[in-house]
BADRENKOL-936011 format. One record per residue: z negated, x, y negated of N, C-alpha, C in turn. Coordinates in steps of 0.05 Angstrom, whole numbers, plus 5000, padded with zeros to 4 digits. Layout:
<sites>
ZXYZXYZXY
...
</sites>
This chain:
<sites>
278944013223279043833227277143643216
276243483197274243313194273143153215
270843163233270542953243270342673230
270642493248271542173232270041963246
269141983268267141833284264141913280
262841743257259441753260257841563280
256841623297254841483307252041483295
251741153290248941123278247541023302
245341193310244641043333240740903322
240740763320237740653316235740733335
233440803323230640933347228240973330
225840993339224141083326222741303345
221641483339220241703349217541643354
216641673366214141523373211641703386
210241853370207742053372205841833370
204841833397202041613411200341683390
199341953386197442093362198442333353
197642323329198242603316195042603298
196342633270193942673258192642263250
193942133263192441853264192141803297
190041663303189841593334191741383349
191441423375192841263391192540923388
189940843375189440553368190440473350
190640703326191840613293195540573302
196440813322199140813325200240503346
197740503361198040183381198539953360
197039963338196939663315199839633308
201539873297203739953288206639833309
205039963328206939863362208039623355
205139403364205839163362207439053343
206439103324208439013302211739103301
212239293306214339423305215939323330
214939273351215539273374217338913368
215038803360215938503360218638473335
218438683314221038643294223338773315
222738883327225739083344226538833356
224538673376225838473388227638303382
225738153357227438013347229538023330
230438283324232838393313234938353335
234738363363235738463375236538203394
234938003394235337793401237237563386
236637583355238237493333240737533321
241837893333243837903324245238013347
247337903353248138003379249738283378
250538273355252338513346250938753343
249038783345246538953340246739063369
248339313372248139443402246039483414
243939653403241439743417239539833402
237139973413235740083398234240233425
233440543412232940723427229640753421
228040723441223940683447223641053456
225141213447224041453444223641553473
225241463489225741603518222741603531
220641503526218441483537216741213545
216941093566215540863575212340873566
210841033563208140983557208140833526
210040853517210140653493209740403509
211540293533211139983532208139973547
207140163559204740063571203040083554
202540173528201340053504201339823494
204039763488205039433485203939263492
204539293522204039083548201539023550
199639263541196539243539195439063523
196939003501196738813482197638603481
199938613497202338283496203738293524
202638233542202838223568205138053565
204337813549206737583551209137593543
209537773533213037883522213938113546
212238123563214438293590216838193597
217737963601219837893607222137893587
220837883563222737873540224238173542
222338323541222838613540224438763562
223738553586225138593611228438473601
228838293599231838193586233438393580
231838543549233038663535234138953545
232139103571232739323578234539253603
235139013612236938963633240238953621
240038773596242638773585243539013572
241839223563242639553560243139503525
240239293513239939333486237539463476
235639503498233139633496233439863509
232740153505232940383514230240493519
230140523552228040613553227640793572
226340993572225841173594228041453586
227941693597227241713628223841773629
222841833612220142063606218241823607
216141953619212941793614212441743591
212242093584211042123557213542373548
213842403526214742623511214542863520
214943023535213143243548214143473530
212043623528212443943525213244083549
215444263543216444413564215744693560
213444823543212845063544210345063566
207944983553205945033578204944823596
205944643603206144383616207744463643
206244513673206744613703209144483704
210944563729213544413739213244163752
210944153761209543793774209343653757
208043723732207843513703209943413690
211643613696214943593684215643313702
216043513727217143273753216042933748
213742963739211742733747212642503727
213442723703213342623674216642413679
217842493696220642413695220042213728
218842283745219042133764217641803758
215341793747214141643743215141443722
216741603694218441453678220441283685
221541453712224041303719222741023729
221041083747220940903764219440683739
218140643725216540483708219140403695
221040493687224340393669224740213698
226040283715226140073734225639923736
222839813741222239583742222739353717
223639503694224739203669227639313674
229039503682232039483679233039813690
234939943670235840143683235140333653
234340573662233440813647234740883627
234741073606237541183598236541463608
239241463619239041743633239741983617
238342063596238942243581236442383579
236042663579233542903579233342873546
232142693542232242623513229342763499
228743003485226543093474226343173456
226542973424228043053401225943223383
222443173396221143343382219743563393
219743613416218143823433218744113423
216844283423216844523406217944773434
220444723431221644933451222844743476
225044883492226644763508226245003539
225644903566224845163579228345183595
227545413604230445493607231145373631
229345193652228445103679230444813663
229944713654230044453641233144263649
235544373652237644303663237644313692
235844453714235844373739234044173745
231744153732230243973730230843623727
232843713701234143413693236343323716
238243503723239743483743238143333778
236743493783234443303803234143023804
233542973772233842683773236242513767
238742603769241242533769242042503738
240542673719241042663687243142823680
244542803670247742983674247043093640
245342983624246342993590242943063581
243743183559241043303538240943223512
239043213492239143113470236443243464
235743433445233543573430234543603414
232343743396232243863364231444223364
228544233373228644493362229044733384
228944983378229045193394231445323396
233645193388237045273384237845423362
238945723364240145843348243045873351
244145983333246946103341246346393364
244446543363243946773379243846623414
244146393415244546273445248046373451
249546423427252446483434254946333423
253446123411254845953392253445763372
255045643354253645453333254345233328
255545173353256444883364253944713365
253544433354251944293363251644133391
254244143401255444063433255544343450
254744323474254844463491253844513525
255244663539253944593569252144763568
248844713570246044833583246244873610
246045143618246345193640243845313655
242945253679239545433687241145683703
239145723720240646003731241545963754
240545773770242045603795244645513794
245345463770248145313768247445033756
245344933752244844693749245944683718
247444403703248644393677247644133667
247444153645247543893631248643903604
251143643596252243683571250543593548
249943883535247143793512248343763488
247143583474247443603440245243633427
244843833404243143923386242943803371
240543693357241043533332240643703310
242743773296243443993276240943973254
239743753246238243733224235543613238
236143483258233943343267234543083267
231342893286232142703289231742493277
231342563252230442343225232042353200
234942583202235942573181237042253164
237742083192238641793183235841613178
234041653168230941543164231141383139
231241063139231840943118233841023099
236240923110238540983091238540773071
239040883043238540743028241440613021
241440333010243240163002244840152976
243340372959244640382937245640662943
248640602935251640792932250141112911
249241052887248641272875246441382891
244241382905243341572914243741602944
245741442963246141512987248641772984
249941682973252641842971251842112968
249342222953249242522945247842622969
246542452981244142473010246342593031
248242343036249642393059252142643056
252842653026254842903018252843153025
250643203035249643463046248943463078
248443203083248043153113250843213128
252643093123255243093130256443383133
255743633108256743863106255543973132
252943923131251744073156253144043185
252843743194254343583215256843713218
257843723194261543753205261544133214
260044253200259644523199259244643236
257444393256256244503266258544353293
259444123287260743933307263344073318
263844073346265244113362268344003367
266943743361269243533361270243303336
271143103347271142833340268942683325
267242703340264042583340261342643333
260842513310257242663302255642453302
253242503308250742383305249242353281
248342093274246842063253244741873261
242041943268240741823279238741733259
237941313266236641213244234341123259
232341303250230241303248227841603248
225641463245223541733240220741713259
218841833250216041753264214941523257
214641313272213341053270214940973252
217140983245218440793234219940493235
218540213221219940073239223140033234
224439833246226739813255227639763223
230839893220231739813187233439543189
231839373172232639143177235739153168
236439203144239039273136240939503141
240739593162242739843169245839663171
246239473182248739403183249839413153
248539263125249839323108250339553094
248539773100247940053098250640143111
251340153128254340183148256240203135
256939773123259039763107259139913080
257039953071257040123049257640423056
257340613075258540773078261540873095
262040593106264640673111265840523077
265740473058266740483034266140713019
264340883024263941123006266241353024
265641313043267641533061270541393076
272141313063274141213077275441353092
275041603099277141763117274941813140
272541683138271341643166270741403174
269241393200268241153208265141113215
263840923206261040903214260540663229
258940723254259140483262255640543285
254840213288252640313301252940353326
252440533341252440713369249340703390
251140813409248340913422248741203436
246741213443247141633451248341703480
249341433496250941433517252841393508
254241283484256541163472257541403463
255341603450255941853440257342043456
255342083481256742273508258642163511
259041993516261641893528264142003512
263941963490266442143470266642433468
263642563464263342853468264042943495
264442833512265043013534267643043546
269642843529272142903529273043103516
271343323504272243563487272543713513
274343913503275144133516274144423509
274444593523273144813515270644843497
269144653517265844663504263844923509
262845113498261445373502259045273530
259245513533256545423562254845693543
251945483545249545583533247745663556
245745903560244445833586241346013579
239145983586236646083580234845863570
232945983556230645803546231745743512
230345533505230345513472227945563446
227645713446225145813428225745943405
227345923393228945993371228345813347
226345943321226245773301227845863284
229945833279232045833256232345583243
233345443257233945063244231044983248
228844943262226944823263224344983278
222044893265220045093273219245053305
219545253321217545173351215445283350
213445373328211045463330210445673357
211145883362210946053377207746033388
205946123370202646113381201345913380
202345653377201545443388199445403414
200845603432200145653460197545673465
196045713442193145783442191445603420
192645433405190945273395189145043407
186745003399184344943415184744963439
184145233448184245373469182045213495
180145013484178144923499180244653517
182344543494183544333513185944463529
187044623517188644833541188644913567
185745043564184245083588183944853612
182644653597181844403614184844283630
188144263615189544173624190444443649
190244663642191444863663190044833686
187044843687184744753710185744493724
185944243709186543993714189844033741
191444143718194444183737193644323766
192844503760191944693784191144573809
189444413799187044323822188743993832
190843893825192143703834195143823843
195543983839198044073858197344293875
195744413876194144633901192144463916
191244393907188244293918188843903936
188943673917188643463911191143423933
193443503919195343413941196143413962
196243743967195743823992194143714017
191843613999189043624012189843234027
190643094004191942814011193742764040
195242994033197742954054196043114079
195043274084193243364107192243104112
190243004104189142704111190642524123
193842434107195042274114196342334145
196542604154197242674173195642624196
193342654185190442604204189542304213
191742064186191641844192189241654176
188841804157186641764122188941684112
189041524093190941404080191341584046
193541564044194041834016194041523998
192841573979192641423956194041473935
196241383934198041373916197441303885
195641053893196040953864193741063847
192141133850189941333845190941583836
193341763853193941983843195641963823
196541703820199541623803197041583775
195341433779193041463754192141693741
191441883757191342133745193142213736
195042313743197742423731198642243701
197442013704198941853681196541953657
193941923665191741993648192442323637
193342433653194142783643195842783627
198442593632201042683624200442493599
198442373586198542193554198042463542
196942643556196042923534198743223531
200343063538203343253546205043253522
205043013513206742983488205643313471
208643353456208543673436205243583425
204043423413202243453387200343523403
199243363425197243293437197043523456
198643663475198243883480198244143465
199444063447200244393424197144383408
195844093415193144163389193844083363
195844063356196244003321195643743311
192943683322191943463317189443393301
188143153287186143153274183543183295
181643233288178943243296178142963316
179142733298179042433318180142433348
183142523343184742563360184542713376
182542933372182643213393179543043412
178243003399175842833416177342653431
179442433425180642333445182242483473
183642613464184942783484182842903502
181042963496178243103512177442923522
177542663519175742473543178242413560
180842403557182342353571182242633593
182442873587182242973606179143043622
176442983607174542893624175042683646
176742443637176942273662179142303683
181342593672182942623694181042833716
179442973707178243103722176443003742
175242833724173542613738174342523768
176642413765178242323784179242473799
180442703803180742943811179043003824
176843093815174643193830173243023859
173042773841171742553865174442523881
176442553883178442483906178242683919
178242973918178043213929175443183945
173743133933171543093952171542793974
172242633968172442373978174342434006
176742614006178842734029176842914047
176143064027174043364042171943154062
171142924049169042894068169742664092
172242514088173042304114174942564134
175542774122176542854147174443014157
171943154140169843164160168843044175
167942834165166342614180167842524200
170342554212172342524230172042694255
171342894240170943114269168243054281
167942974314166242944326164543204335
162043274326160643494338158043414350
158643364374155443304390152843374386
151643184374148643354373147843454350
150143564324149843734306150443514283
148843554264149143374245150443434220
149843814221150443894190153744064197
154843984181157644154190158444344164
160544474169162044614145165244684149
167544484134169444464142170644564119
173044834134174644934119177344894113
178644814093181544664091183444974074
184544984092186945224085189745104072
189845054046192244924031195245064026
194745274032197045464033197745614049
199945654063200345714089200246064083
199046164107199946494105196846604105
196446884109193947024109192447064086
189747044082188347074061187447364057
187947424033186847734028184047714025
182647514013179747594009178047404019
176047444023174247284045173847004028
172546804048172346454041169846524026
169646294007166846233996166045973997
163345974008163445634011160045674010
159245324004156245273992154545134014
152145164030151045104042148944964035
148144724037145544544031143944464057
141944574050139944434078137144504076
135344374083132344354084131744614093
133044714111131644964126131145224104
129945414119129545734108132145814105
133345754131136345954135138545774154
140745844171141845774184143945954203
144945894218147546064227149445854233
152245984231154545794230155745974256
157045704276158345654298160845614298
162945704308165545544315165645344340
168445184346167445044365167745144393
167545404393167345544415164145684423
162345524396159345624399160145924398
161446044391161646374378160446374355
158646544344156646514315158746714295
158946644277160746734256158546864231
159947064234157747264215158447234182
156047234162156847174137154447284122
156147344092153647464080152547244057
150247184049149147024023149447214001
150947063982151447193955149547103931
148446843944147046743920145446483937
143146523929140446213933139946173907
139345863915137345743899136545483910
136145293892135445073899136444723890
136044543899136644323885135344073891
134843883869132843683872134443473895
131443433908132943243932134042903917
133042843903134342603887137142613878
137642903867140542903863142942833885
141242953916142742993947142542643951
140342503950140842293953137242073944
138441873926135441823912134141653934
134841573957133841453970131441703986
131941953988129442113991127042093979
127342153951125742153932123841823934
126141573937124541403930122641363958
123041473979121341464008119241684006
118841873983116141943981117142313986
119342413989119642653992121042853973
119742883959120143063932121143423939
120643483966121243753965124543873963
125044073947127644143944129344253969
131844203966134044263986133544573981
134744773997136045083989138845073989
139745193975142745203969143445483977
146145563994145945764005149445863993
150446063976152746113979153146333988
155646284009155546534028158546604024
159946814042162046954030162547044070
164547014075165947094108168346994111
169047204131172747214135173747004146
175346904147176246714156179746704164
179546714182183046704183184146444195
186146314177187446014196189946044177
192746144181195446244175196245884166
195845734174196845434176195645334153
197245114141195544904131194444704146
192244684143190044654165187144634151
185244544178182444514177181544644204
178544784195176944804214173844694207
172044574228170144424224168344704241
165644804227164344954240161544804232
160544894256157144674260155344864248
153544824234150844954217148644814236
147145084241144945094260142945174242
140444974238137345084221136045334242
134945474224133245704230131145714220
129345854219126045824203126646124191
128146214202128646584187129546544164
128046644143128846664109131246814113
133646724099136146834093135646944062
136347224061135447204035138147444025
138047393998141047513988141447793993
143447864000143248174016145148324007
145648333977147448493954144848733957
146849003942145449203932146349203908
144749353892145749473864147449733866
149749763853151150003860152350073825
153150243821153850303793157150353788
158650313810161250313810162150263829
164250183837166450033854168450113867
168850193898171050253911171450043937
174550043932175449873950177749923964
179349883979181350003998183450033976
183349883961186249943930184550173914
182250053903181550163878179250363873
178650543860176750603848176550533822
174050253813173450263783170350403771
171750423747168750563734168550313714
165450293715165150093691164350233670
165350243639163850403621161950253597
161250473577158850283560159250113544
162150153545163749993517164549723531
164149673555165349513561167849433577
168749613577172049683591171949783616
173249843640173749893657176250093659
175150243676177750403688178250493711
179950313716181550353748184150473756
182750683775184850793795185450673817
187950693811190150493836190050723860
189750743880189650993897192851083906
193850843917196350853931198750963901
198050903882199951023862199651223842
196351253849194851483832194951463812
194651223796195851073767192851113769
191551143742188751103726189450903699
188750683699188750553677186450483661
186150563638183250603623184150323595
181250323592180350063573181549813575
181649743605182449513617179549293605
180749093599178248883587176948903561
178849123548178749193516178848813503
176448803479177848633472178248563442
180548503430181448463399180848263387
179748313365178848113347180548113319
181747903312182847873284182547623266
182247693247182547423223184547253236
184446983226187446773224187146653208
189846693181189446583168192046433170
192146243192194746053199193145813201
194845653218193545353218193045233250
193244983256193544883283196544933301
198945063278201545023295202145443299
200645503277202145803284199146053276
198946173286197346413282198446543256
196646583235198446793218196246983211
196647273207195247543198194047423171
192447523166191147513137191847803133
192947733105194148033088191948183083
192548433096190948693092189648743113
188148493130186148533151188448623171
185548873194187048963207184648883238
186548813263184748813286182549033291
181048913295178249053307178349063337
176849243364177149223382174149333399
173449143416170849203435170349543442
172449583444171849923464170650103430
170950013411171050193387168350113372
167249853380164749673371162249713392
163249673414160449693440159449993444
157650013445156650253458154650293484
153750013487150949933505151849723512
154349673538154549423546152749343568
150649103576149349073598151448993621
151149183639152749213673151349163692
152548973708150848943732152348943752
152649113772154149133796152749033824
153248893842152048873875154648833889
153649013904154949003927155148803950
156748723963156548573982158248754002
157748564031160148634056162948604054
163548434039166548394038167248344002
164648443978166648413957163948603944
165248633913162848753894162548513878
160948393862160448203838158648373820
160848353801159148493774159948283748
158048383729157148283697157948513682
159548383657159348613627158848453614
156148533603155148313564155648423553
156048293529155748483504155648273477
155848373458155648113427157048223407
159048153397159848273377159948133352
159048373328157748253302160648233284
161548003274163848043259163847793234
165347883214165547673187165747433203
163447213192163346973202165846763194
167746873176169446663168172046803159
173846703141176946743130174546983109
173846773086172846863062171047143067
170147183092168247503091169947603097
172247593108173647883122174948063092
174848283095175648433076172848473054
170748353053169348453034167848663043
166348813021165449083037162549003045
161548813042159048683061158648393064
160448393087161248073095159348003109
158647713106156147553122157447563153
155947743170156647723199156047403212
157347393238155347233249156547363279
155947143306156647343329158347183351
160347393366161447283385160647433409
159147213432158047383456160847353482
160247483488162647613518160647663538
161347463564160947613590162947613609
164147803618166047833639164847753665
165547593681164047593713166647663732
166347853744168447983761167347923786
169347803806169847833842171648053849
171148313859173448393861172448473896
174548283909174048393941174648603950
173748683969174948983978177048973998
178148664006180748674027183348514004
182748503977185148473949185148613938
187548553931189348753904188448563879
187448323883186648133856183848113854
183448233819181048283814181048003796
178747823807177947613788176447653767
176747473749174647453726174447233706
172147153694171346943688169747073667
171346993638170847063609169146873601
165946763596164446673585163846693557
164546623541164546613506162546393497
161746553480159846393456160346473433
162546303413163346393395163146303372
161246423351160546313328162646433302
164346593312166146623286168746423270
169546383252171246153240173446373237
175746243240178046363227179646603238
178846643269180746883285181746793312
182747043318183846993342182347293357
181947183387181647343408182847393432
183447723436184947703459184247923481
184547893501183148123515185948283529
185248493533188248733538187748793557
189848893571190148953605192849213601
191949473593194349653590195549733615
197349713619199349813646200650043653
200750213633202050513632205450433634
205950223630209550173628209750143611
211450293598212550263570215250113578
215449813569217149683573219249493546
221749443559223149283541222748983546
221348963568221748573581219648593600
218348353584216148203608217748003623
216047953648216947693659214747563671
215047283664213747063669213846863680
212746693691214246443708213946243685
216646073695215945823678216845563702
217545383695217045173723220145193740
218645203764220145353786220845573787
220445753776222146013769220846233752
222246383741220946583728222646633703
222646803680223146893659224047123650
225747323649225447573629225947543602
223547623589223447693563223247893546
224247893526224748173502221748243496
220948443504217048503487218048503457
220548543445220248533417224848383409
223048133407225447973394227048023379
229948033390232348163369232648053346
232047823344231747653317230547673302
227447893301226547983280228348093262
230548243269231748453252232848273228
233347993236235947843215234447553206
231447473212230847263203230347143184
229847423158229347373143231447313123
233547503130235947483117237747213118
236547163142238046863154236946573147
233546653131232546453126231146253145
230946373167229246273193226946093177
226345893199224645723193220945813196
221145983219219146233225220246463230
217746663234218346953247218646923272
220047083291219646953315218547233328
216547273325214147423345214447423372
214047573387214447523420212047473423
210447263413208547043430210546923445
209046923476210846743498208446493518
209746373526207946133555208146283566
205746293587206846283617205346123634
205546013657204545863669201945963691
203546113702200746323722201146573724
202746623720202746983710204347163688
203347353683205447523671205747873684
208347883679207848193696209748383671
208548663682210048863664211049013687
213149173697213849263720215649563719
215449693737217650003740216450123771
215750293768214650383794212050213810
211350173786208449993795208849663779
207349483788207549203774204249173767
204449053745201948993725201648793723
199948523732200148323729197948093722
198148003702195847793697196247553704
194047433728194447163728193047033717
193046753716191646553698190646273710
189146203701188145913713186845773680
187745873662186945863637187845843607
187846073598190246123582192546123591
194546033569197346083582198946173558
197746383538199446523515198746873520
201446943520200547283526202847403506
202647663492204347823478204048123494
206148223492205748453499205448713472
203648763467202749013447202949273463
201249443436201049783438202949893447
203950043456206150243460207750073469
208449733475209649623496209749663520
207049713522205949703550203049543555
202449413543199249263542200148943548
199548843561198948423561196248413549
196748273529194648093513195047843517
193147793533192247483534190647373524
191047133506189247033478186846903498
184946793487182346783498181346543478
181546643457180946323436181546443405
182946263404183746273370182946043351
181746083328180745783310180645803287
182045603273183245493251181845253240
181545193215180744883204182844733188
184944873191186844663172189944563198
190244293202192344243219194344393207
195444373176197544503171197044613136
197944863142197945053115200845093108
201045183089203745283069203445613071
206645653065206846003064204746083075
205146153105203846273117206146553123
203946843124206147023137208047033146
207546903170210046943187211246633190
211146483167211546283167211746173131
214046193123213646163093214545843078
213745803061215045413057212845323061
213545053063212244833068209544803093
207744673092205844673111207244443137
207344643161207544433187206244153192
205943943191204543693194203443683166
201043653162200143543140197343743128
196643793115194443933098192543743100
190443783125188143533129186743873140
184143773136181743913153181743873184
180644053197180643993227178244233237
175644243226173244383227173844403264
174244203279172744253308175344443327
177844543301179244643307178644973309
176544953298175745243303173945363332
173945203349173145193376170345413382
168845293359166045483357164445363392
162545573391160445503419162245603438
161545463468162345593492164345543505
166145723514168145713526169145923551
170145693572169545923595172045973605
173746153610176846223622176946403644
178546283662179346483688182446543688
181146793690184346923693183647233719
186447383721185247613743188147753737
186848023750188848243741189948293779
191648383768193148533804194548763793
194349013805195349233798197349213831
200349213838201449253858203949493861
203249723870204350003873207549993879
209149743880211349753881213549633853
215649613852217449453836216249123834
216748973818215948753814218448563842
220848733849222048603866221148563894
218348733899218248803914214748643917
213148613898211048623890209748273900
212048063904211347813915208547753887
209047753867206947733847206947383844
208847293848208746973849208146823876
208346953895206146783917202946983904
202647103905199147303899198347043878
199847053856199046763839198146503847
199846403864199746223884197046213896
197146513909194446383926191946403909
191846603881190046573872188846293859
191146093857190745893844190245743861
190245753899189445613916187545693939
184845683928182645803947182445643960
181745753990180045574003177745454001
178245144012175844913996174644864026
171844794014169744734033169244484029
167844334048166444134051163544194079
161244174059159144174070157343914076
157643794099156743544111154043564120
152443424106149043374110148443094122
146043034131145542744142144742584119
145242664087144542574066147042524055
147042204041149542214025148442094002
149142053969148741873945150641623949
152041673962155141423960155141433990
154941184004155541154030158240984038
160041074059161440984071161640884098
162540744104163040714139164640934154
163640984174165141194197168241204192
169441404196172341414193173241224220
175841094215176840974237177841184255
178541454248180241634265178041874282
178841934302176742204308178642424315
177242664302178842914304177443124317
179043344329178743594341176643704322
175343994321174744114312176944304288
179644324299181044474283183444234286
184444204258188144034259189544324235
191944284244193944364228196444274212
197844234198200144114186201844324188
204644334213206044464213207544464193
208344674174210144674162212844834167
214944794158216445034148216745214143
217145444148216245664123219045904119
219445834093221045974088220846254071
221346444080220246714075221446804044
219346854021220146923996219446663987
219346423993219446203974216046173976
216145973953212645913948212945713942
210745603953210145253954208045133929
210244943922209544783895206544573900
207744383919205844223929207244133950
205244013969205243773987204543523984
205743303989205843063976207242863993
205042603992206542404008209042313991
211942233992213642163982213541853971
214041683950213441523945214341193950
215641293967217340993987215241084012
213241214015210741244039211341324065
214841464071216741464091215441754099
214841904087213742234093212842404071
212042544096210042854071212742994066
212543134044214643254027213943614018
214443784030214444014016216144044001
214344123974216444263948216544623947
218544723950218545053956219845093925
219545343915221545483898222745753905
224145863894225446103904224846333874
222346453872222546683854223246863850
224446973873226847243881228847243863
230047513869233047453857235047513878
233847473897235847393920235747183932
238247043938238046763955236446723984
234646493987233246494016234446364034
235346384057235346144081234045914080
235245714081233745454092233245424113
231645284129231045214157233045014161
235645014185236444764193235344504203
236044354205234844084214232443884205
233144004171230343934170231943744138
231243524133232643354117230943504088
233443584064233143634035232843394019
231243413995230743213978230943383948
231643203932231443263905228543213888
228343243868224843173854225042913850
227642743851226842453849226042343872
226742493895226142363921227942303938
229742343926232942263943233542463958
235542413972236142594002238142723987
238343003996240743223985242943244013
245143284015246343474032244743724033
245443704060243544054071245044314053
243444424043244244714034243244924053
245245124060243545374071242245514058
242445574032241145704013240145613991
237345703986235445633961236045913939
236845823924238246033899235746043886
236446293874235246483860233546223829
230846203821230346033812230845693817
231045603835231545373848229745233862
228945053855227144833882228444633891
227244643917228044443936225944333956
225244043961223743943979225143853998
222743954022223143944047222143674054
223543434076222543294089221043294109
219143274117216843234138215543074150
215543114175214542744188211842784176
210942494173208142404159205642504186
</sites>
C-alpha cells in the first residue's frame, strides 16, 4: 500500500549558535518571528508553526521585542504557535541526568506561562539518543518522541514508526525522520523542479512508512517561514493525485500514526550512524569546554542543591531564582553544536563565557549557604569555626580535607563537647590580608594570614553538618609528611615506575596491574566532529618514550600524595607527522595523585601543558579483564555496550554515513568486570574506548583540530560535516586540568557498588572556615543553630542519590534516587512519590532497574 496522507509541518530548526554567533541568530530571529506571527494572524487556514521545541528562542525574542509578548501568547494559547517542551535542544550523550530533567522542567514551565507546550520529545538534530529518554519523557507526561540521528535497522526494524522502550518499561511512540528535518525546505513552486525532487523523497518515505501517513517537514536551520507553502501544496496535490498533501502539525501526525496496529518495539540507545552522522568521537572536541561542563553539573547537583536544601530545612531560604538562572546559563551550552564543540572560535569564546558565569554563580551560592549556616551556629566565646557538610548519606571511605585561615602560627580543633580532634597538616602557605578583607590593610595591617590544608577523620553518616571550633596556639604547625618511594594501603601495593606508569597490586584479589597511567598520543586528521587517524600514523606511548620521570611521594597519617611529571617531545603538527626529522614541540604532563589509606578510589588530576597540534591524547588503564562489554552510566542508570560494535562488519557495504567505532560517552564511570571490577570515575572527560586486548580503558584527555568540518575522513567518507572553516582555538593549546579516578574492586560489578563509589567521589565533604573578617558583609542570620544538624532522609539500600532540592512550588524538599542495579529495590512506605515533573505519583513498592523516583520530604 502506498501511503496517501502526507503531513507537511512548517517549522524552523534554530541553532542559537554554530559557525555564527547567538547575536547574529538573534537578529534573524526577530525578523523571522515577525514574519511567522504575521502569517499566522493573517491566514486563519494556516494551522500552526513549530518553534523547534525550545523556549530559549522566545527568551531571545522577548529580550529584543518585549512588546510582542501578548501576541505570542495569543498564538500559543490558540495552538497556532507550537512551543516547548525543552528549554534548549539538549544533547543526550554527555549532559547529566539532572540537566536533561531541568531542561524539560524549565521548558515546560516557561511554555505554560504562554499556553500549552508541544508535548513531544522533539530533538531533530541531537547527536544520538539516550536509552533513558523514554523514561525521562514519560515522567513529564510525554508519550511521543520525534528525532533524527542514531537510528538504524540494527535496532530490529526499518520502520520510521515504532514504540521505543526504556529498561523500566517506559515507552514512547517514536517517529524517526527518515531523511532528516530539512527534506521539505524551500519547496519549489515549479513542477519541473519539484517533481523529481519529491519522487526521490517519497521513495524513501514509502520504504520506511509503517502505515498510511508520512511526514514532510517544511523547514531548515534558521529558515524563514515559506510564504507560498499553500500554493506549493496545491501543486503537490496536482502532481500526485493518488496522495493527499496538507498543512498539518506533529500532533495530528501522531494522532494518525498511533492508530496503527502491530507497531514494532525498539529498545536501547540510538548511536548508529547509518542514515545520519552521530559523531561518536565528538565527546572530546574542545575538551576544555567539556571539562567545564562536567565540573559545573556535578557542583550543582552534588553540592549546591543538597546544601541549599539543608539550609532550607534549618530556616535559611532556598534561592530558586538564582538556581534557575544557573541552570539556564548552563543549558544554553547544552544544544548539540554548543556542547559538541563543533562551532566557530568566536562562538567557542561565548560558550566559555557562559560557563564562567555559571560556575561563578555556583561557587558564590555554595559559599553563601556554607557561610549562612556556619554563622547561625552559636559558639560562645569562639570567633573561628570550621563547619563540615556531608551532602551524601553513608560512611565516607576517605578522610576529610579542609583549609584553615588564621593569623596564628597554629591551632587546635575541638568538637562541641570540647574534645580535641587530631589532624594532619598536608600543606601550608600564606595569603595576603587584603584578599581576606581590604579593610585590614586599609587600617595599616599588612601581615599575611597563614593557610593550613589539613586532613582528618570525620564520621557523619547522615546528610547534615557539624561545626568545630578553632583555637589559636603559638606553637608552629609544620607540614607533617615524609618522603617515601612506594605506597602501601589496606587495599594496594603501588610501585611508581621511572617511565611514568604505576604497577598496582590489589591485595584481596592478588591481581597485578601494570602500565597504569600509560599515555597514548596519536595524530588526529579529523575535525571538530570526529577523530580521524592519519593514514600511516601509529600511536606512541609514554611508557616507551619516558625513562626518567620526576616522581615525588609524600606519606601522611591518612593518605599518600604523589606527583609524576614528564614532558613528551612530539611532532608539532599534522604536517610534521611521518617526516624523518619532524619539527618537535612539547606536551608536558603532571599527574597528581591522592591515595587514601582507607579507600579503594585513587584520585588523580592530570595537568597538561599542550603545544602539540592535530593530535589526541588518552590515558590508559589496563584491567587484566578481556571483555566483550563495557558498563558505563547514562542518565539515571547504566548501559552495557559492546567492546566491538557489530556494525563494523557491515558499515562499508551498507554505505553508512560514518564508521561505528566503539568510542562511547560516559557520565561518571566506566567499568570492565569479571571476577574483579576495574572502573574509571570522572569529573572531567566523558569519552572512553576499550582498546588493547579488549582489556584496557582509554579515557580521552585532549583532542586538538583546527577545522570545523573536513571531507573524506578515514572514518567518515564523503562531504564535510558542518562547514570547512578554520578553528585554530580547537587545538586546545596551553594548560588543561582534568580530574578522574581509578578504582579496583575485588568482586564482580554486581557486588562492587560502582555507581555509589562514583557518586561519593563526586560528592566530597565540603567545609567552611569562619573567621572574624569578611570582604563582603551580611547581617547576622535570623536563625540560631546547634553545633550539629541533620536532614533525615529515607534510605533505600542499593539506590543512588541524584540530588536533593526544594520543589518548584516550595511545598516540600525532594530526594531524587535511581536504581543502578539489576534487581528491583524496595521503596519505603508512607512517603509520597513524585515524577521528574514534580507531580505526585501513585505509591510503588519497588524501584526497578534503571528507574528514577523522587521522594517527598518535610521542609
